[in-house]
C-alpha positions in Angstrom: 98.0 37.8 157.6 97.8 34.4 159.3 94.6 32.7 160.5 93.5 29.3 161.6 90.4 27.6 160.2 88.5 24.4 161.0 88.2 22.0 158.1 86.4 18.6 158.8 87.2 18.9 162.5 90.9 19.7 161.9 92.6 23.0 162.5 94.4 24.2 159.4 96.8 27.2 159.4 97.0 29.2 156.2 98.8 32.3 155.0 95.7 33.7 153.4 92.4 32.0 153.3 89.8 33.4 150.9 87.2 31.2 149.5 84.0 32.0 147.6 82.2 29.1 146.1 82.8 28.9 142.4 85.2 31.8 142.4 88.9 31.9 142.2 90.3 34.9 144.0 93.5 36.6 143.0 95.6 37.7 146.0 99.0 39.3 146.4 101.4 36.9 148.1 104.4 38.3 149.9 106.6 35.5 151.3 107.3 35.7 155.0 110.8 35.3 156.3 110.1 31.7 157.2 109.9 30.7 153.5 112.9 29.3 151.7 115.3 31.9 150.4 114.2 31.6 146.7 110.9 33.2 147.5 111.9 35.6 150.3 112.3 38.7 148.1 109.7 38.0 145.5 106.2 39.4 145.4 104.0 37.7 142.8 100.3 37.6 142.0 98.9 34.1 141.5 95.4 32.8 141.5 94.6 30.8 144.6 92.7 27.6 143.9 91.7 25.3 146.6 93.3 21.9 145.8 90.0 20.2 146.1 88.3 22.5 143.7 87.5 21.6 140.1 90.0 23.2 137.7 89.0 23.2 134.0 91.9 22.4 131.6 94.5 21.7 134.3 98.0 20.8 133.1 99.0 17.2 133.9 102.6 15.9 133.7 103.4 12.2 134.2 107.0 11.2 134.7 108.1 7.6 134.9 111.6 6.8 136.1 113.3 3.4 136.0 116.4 3.0 138.2 119.3 0.6 137.7 119.3 -0.4 141.4 117.1 -0.3 144.4 119.7 1.9 146.1 119.3 4.6 143.4 115.5 4.3 143.6 115.6 4.8 147.4 118.0 7.8 146.9 115.3 9.3 144.6 112.6 8.7 147.2 114.5 10.5 149.9 115.2 13.4 147.5 111.5 13.5 146.5 110.1 13.7 150.1 111.3 17.3 150.9 110.5 18.4 147.3 106.9 17.2 147.7 106.6 18.9 151.1 107.9 22.2 149.6 105.4 21.9 146.7 102.6 21.2 149.1 103.4 24.0 151.4 104.4 26.8 149.0 103.2 26.1 145.5 99.5 26.9 145.8 98.9 26.4 142.0 100.1 22.8 142.2 97.0 20.7 142.5 98.7 17.3 142.9 102.3 16.2 143.3 102.6 12.5 144.2 105.1 9.7 143.9 103.7 6.3 142.9 105.5 2.9 142.9 105.0 0.5 140.0 103.2 -2.6 140.9 105.1 -4.5 138.3 108.6 -3.2 138.5 110.2 -2.5 141.9 112.8 -0.2 140.2 110.2 2.0 138.5 108.3 5.0 139.9 105.9 7.5 138.5 105.5 11.1 139.5 102.0 12.5 139.0 102.0 16.3 138.7 98.9 18.5 138.2 99.0 22.2 137.9 96.3 24.9 137.5 97.8 25.6 134.1 100.9 25.0 132.0 102.1 28.6 132.7 102.2 27.9 136.5 104.3 24.7 135.9 106.8 26.6 133.6 107.1 29.9 135.5 106.6 28.9 139.1 107.3 25.3 139.8 110.0 24.6 137.2 112.0 27.8 138.0 111.9 27.6 141.8 115.3 27.3 143.6 114.0 24.1 145.3 113.1 22.4 142.0 116.4 23.4 140.4 118.4 21.9 143.3 116.2 18.8 143.2 116.8 18.5 139.4 120.5 18.8 139.8 120.5 15.9 142.3 118.2 13.9 140.0 120.7 14.4 137.1 123.3 12.5 139.2 120.9 9.5 139.1 120.4 9.9 135.4 124.2 9.9 135.0 124.3 6.6 136.8 121.8 5.1 134.4 118.3 6.0 135.5 115.9 6.3 132.6 113.1 8.9 132.4 110.0 9.0 130.3 107.4 11.8 130.5 104.2 13.0 128.9 102.2 16.1 129.4 98.5 16.7 128.8 95.8 19.3 129.2 92.8 17.7 131.0 89.6 17.5 128.9 87.1 17.8 131.7 85.6 14.5 130.6 85.3 12.2 133.6 86.5 13.0 137.1 89.5 13.2 139.4 
């Protein structure tokens, strides 16, 4: 089922749109043929959470990468763009997925990742064909000397995002 809705004056096309204020609906997602092949034959049940909704105890992952050269950093940026687009379009339990540039070190980037929960990160994002291909390319940069640091957290619900 495909429908178009108006959000803040913009038309947005969605696979399924089901929103009840304060309620997370569980829907059955069956990937259409236009999705990448890793999801074509799978049918999964996932909670749909509007990305702007408050999510208690979301899973946060922060990954900092320092590259040995600007060329390697730019290679990463070009690899990250289609991955970020895939996550935005097809991983509905990913709340944020953003590349950030250090303001102190031109060879250092940070990837901010927020998921509805750790299970979604481990069993959907991290196992997708797209992520595994991205990770294989990233390994080539690590082999050339890129250094990675990462930390994960469960949000406390104190403060705001």
